[in-house]
C-alpha positions in Angstrom: 163.5 126.4 63.5 162.3 125.6 67.0 162.1 122.0 68.4 159.9 120.7 71.2 158.8 117.5 72.8 156.0 116.6 75.2 157.1 114.9 78.4 155.4 113.7 81.6 157.1 113.8 85.0 157.8 110.3 86.4 156.3 110.2 89.9 155.1 113.8 89.6 151.9 115.5 88.5 151.1 113.2 85.5 150.5 116.2 83.3 152.0 116.7 79.8 154.6 119.5 79.6 156.0 121.1 76.5 159.8 121.0 76.6 162.4 122.8 74.6 164.6 120.4 72.7 167.9 122.0 71.6 170.3 119.1 72.0 171.9 117.3 69.1 170.9 113.8 70.2 168.5 111.1 68.9 165.4 110.8 71.0 162.2 108.7 70.7 158.9 108.1 72.5 159.1 106.5 76.0 162.8 107.5 76.5 163.6 108.6 80.0 165.1 112.1 80.1 166.2 114.7 82.6 164.6 118.1 82.2 165.0 121.5 83.9 161.7 122.8 85.3 161.2 125.5 87.9 165.0 125.7 88.4 165.1 122.0 89.4 166.1 118.8 87.6 163.3 116.3 87.1 163.1 112.8 85.6 160.6 112.6 82.8 159.4 110.3 80.0 159.0 111.4 76.4 155.5 111.1 75.0 155.8 112.6 71.5 158.0 112.8 68.5 160.1 115.9 68.0 158.0 118.8 67.0 159.7 121.2 64.6 158.0 124.6 64.0 159.0 128.1 63.0 156.6 129.5 65.6 158.1 129.9 69.0 156.0 128.3 71.7 155.8 128.9 75.5 157.7 125.8 76.7 157.5 124.9 80.4 160.9 123.2 80.6 164.2 122.4 78.9 165.6 119.0 78.0 169.0 118.5 79.6 170.0 114.9 78.8 169.0 111.4 78.3 168.6 109.8 81.8 171.7 107.8 82.9 171.8 104.9 85.4 173.0 107.4 88.0 169.9 109.5 87.4 167.6 106.4 87.7 169.3 105.3 90.9 169.0 108.7 92.4 165.2 108.7 91.5 164.8 105.4 93.3 166.5 106.8 96.3 164.3 109.8 96.3 161.2 107.6 96.2 162.2 106.0 99.5 162.8 109.4 101.0 159.4 110.6 99.7 157.7 107.9 101.8 159.5 109.2 104.9 158.7 112.8 104.0 155.0 112.0 103.6 154.8 110.5 107.1 156.7 113.4 108.6 154.4 115.9 106.9 151.3 114.1 108.1 152.5 114.4 111.7 153.2 118.1 111.2 149.8 118.7 109.7 148.2 117.1 112.7 150.5 119.2 115.0 149.3 122.4 113.3 145.7 121.2 113.3 145.2 121.9 109.7 142.1 120.4 107.9 143.9 118.9 104.9 144.5 115.4 103.5 148.0 114.8 102.2 148.1 112.9 98.8 151.6 112.8 97.5 155.2 113.9 98.3 157.6 114.4 95.4 161.3 115.3 95.4 162.9 116.9 92.4 165.7 114.7 91.0 168.4 117.0 92.4 166.6 117.3 95.8 166.4 121.1 95.5 162.6 121.0 95.9 160.1 118.9 97.9 156.5 119.3 96.8 153.5 118.1 98.8 150.0 117.8 97.2 146.9 117.8 99.3 143.1 118.1 99.2 140.9 120.2 101.5 137.3 121.4 101.4 138.3 125.1 101.8 141.4 127.2 101.4 144.1 126.4 104.0 146.6 128.8 105.6 149.7 126.6 105.6 152.4 129.2 105.9 153.5 128.1 109.4 153.5 124.5 108.1 155.8 125.5 105.2 158.3 127.1 107.6 158.2 124.0 109.8 158.8 121.7 106.8 161.6 123.9 105.4 163.4 123.8 108.8 163.1 120.0 108.9 164.0 119.1 105.3 166.5 121.9 104.6 165.2 122.4 101.0 162.7 124.4 99.1 159.1 123.4 100.1 156.0 123.8 97.9 152.4 122.9 99.0 149.8 122.6 96.3 146.0 122.2 96.9 144.4 120.0 94.3 140.8 119.0 93.4 139.2 115.6 93.5 139.8 115.1 89.8 143.5 115.7 90.2 143.6 113.4 93.1 142.1 110.6 91.0 144.6 111.3 88.2 147.5 111.0 90.7 146.2 108.0 92.7 144.8 106.1 89.7 142.4 103.2 89.7 139.8 101.5 87.6 136.6 103.0 86.2 133.1 101.4 86.0 134.2 100.1 82.6 137.0 98.1 84.2 139.8 100.0 82.5 142.3 102.4 84.1 141.1 105.9 84.7 141.2 108.1 81.5 142.6 111.0 83.6 145.5 108.9 84.8 146.4 107.5 81.3 145.8 110.1 78.5 143.6 113.1 79.4 145.6 116.3 79.4 143.0 118.6 81.0 139.6 118.5 82.6 136.6 119.9 80.6 133.3 120.7 82.2 130.8 117.8 82.2 127.1 118.4 82.9 123.9 116.3 83.4 122.5 117.8 80.2 125.2 115.9 78.3 124.0 112.7 79.8 120.4 113.5 79.0 121.3 114.1 75.3 122.7 110.6 75.2 119.7 109.0 76.8 121.5 108.0 79.9 120.2 107.6 83.4 120.8 111.0 85.0 121.3 109.6 88.5 124.6 111.2 89.5 125.6 108.1 91.5 125.5 106.0 88.3 127.4 108.4 86.0 130.0 109.7 88.4 133.6 108.5 88.6 135.6 107.6 91.7 136.4 111.3 92.1 132.7 112.0 92.8 132.4 114.2 89.7 130.5 113.3 86.5 132.6 110.9 84.3 134.8 112.6 81.8 133.9 109.9 79.2 130.4 111.5 78.9 132.1 113.9 76.5 133.5 111.3 74.1 130.3 110.5 72.1 128.5 113.7 72.7 129.4 115.3 69.4 128.0 112.3 67.6 124.7 112.6 69.4 124.5 116.3 68.8 125.1 115.8 65.1 122.5 113.0 64.8 119.9 114.9 66.9 119.7 117.9 64.6 116.9 116.2 62.6 115.1 115.0 65.7 112.3 116.8 67.7 112.9 118.1 71.2 111.8 116.2 74.2 108.2 117.0 75.0 107.7 118.6 71.6 104.2 118.1 70.3 104.0 115.7 67.3 101.4 113.6 65.5 101.5 109.9 64.6 98.7 108.4 62.4 96.4 111.2 63.3 97.0 110.9 67.1 98.6 113.8 68.9 101.3 113.2 71.5 104.6 114.5 72.9 108.1 113.2 72.4 109.1 111.1 75.4 112.6 110.1 74.2 114.6 109.7 71.1 117.0 107.0 69.9 119.3 108.4 67.1 121.2 105.1 66.6 117.9 103.2 66.1 116.5 106.2 64.2 113.3 106.1 66.3 111.2 108.3 68.5 109.2 107.3 71.6 105.9 109.2 71.6 103.6 109.4 74.6 100.0 110.0 73.6 97.3 112.0 75.5 95.7 108.8 76.7 99.0 107.8 78.4 100.0 105.2 75.9 103.5 105.1 74.4 104.7 104.0 70.9 108.1 103.8 69.3 108.0 105.0 65.7 110.5 105.8 63.0 111.5 109.4 62.6 109.8 109.7 59.2 106.4 108.5 60.7 105.9 111.5 62.9 104.5 114.8 61.8 106.0 117.9 63.5 104.0 121.1 64.0 107.1 123.3 64.6 110.2 122.1 62.8 112.2 125.0 64.2 111.3 124.2 67.8 
């Protein structure tokens, strides 16, 4: 029987990682633990119950121990050093003239690795920068280019709804979001009104989409020709929750009617 837990790095990438759990200790959600990932020790927090399965999974890390006071103190010390590393790296980016914006610096718990995350419009050749940073910090250096959505997840903030960003709280991955999804829900398709602080279409447009798609199966398509009380017109919009259809007639007038009041000429349209 194989045992696993899901953890999230503290001060790291904010992604969920599947972790091997082979220790004979009691563990629960929100416990702070030390894991081994990429040949380094990291401080993490548990976000699941223990998963027992006969199927072997591709785990990304191994659980080493419950975090001790020494581990927590070392993490706080690293946080102070990360601030210094961030400023030094910014100066070196300027020195090398690289078009990149530094977002975050992160030391592994054992200080064997120092990771910098940055954004840039195009690919950046940072090999000379890595050598310079390695000579300065005397440890393994990794630079990762991230997208605007990942930046929002790391930095955090409040969405238009007034709540913390979904990506920084519970989303595990980013799925494609399109304007067509907004149209199906009868939303204003002005990108400025339905975009998040990352500049991309809001992830929450996906949440209610399956409900709309299920409800719209019995509704006519937009601009489909229909008839209401002997008058022909075209579907202007639909309101599945109200169970109504807004029809625009040939004379320019509009009328909201119940779904059962319209006559469709092509039900397979």
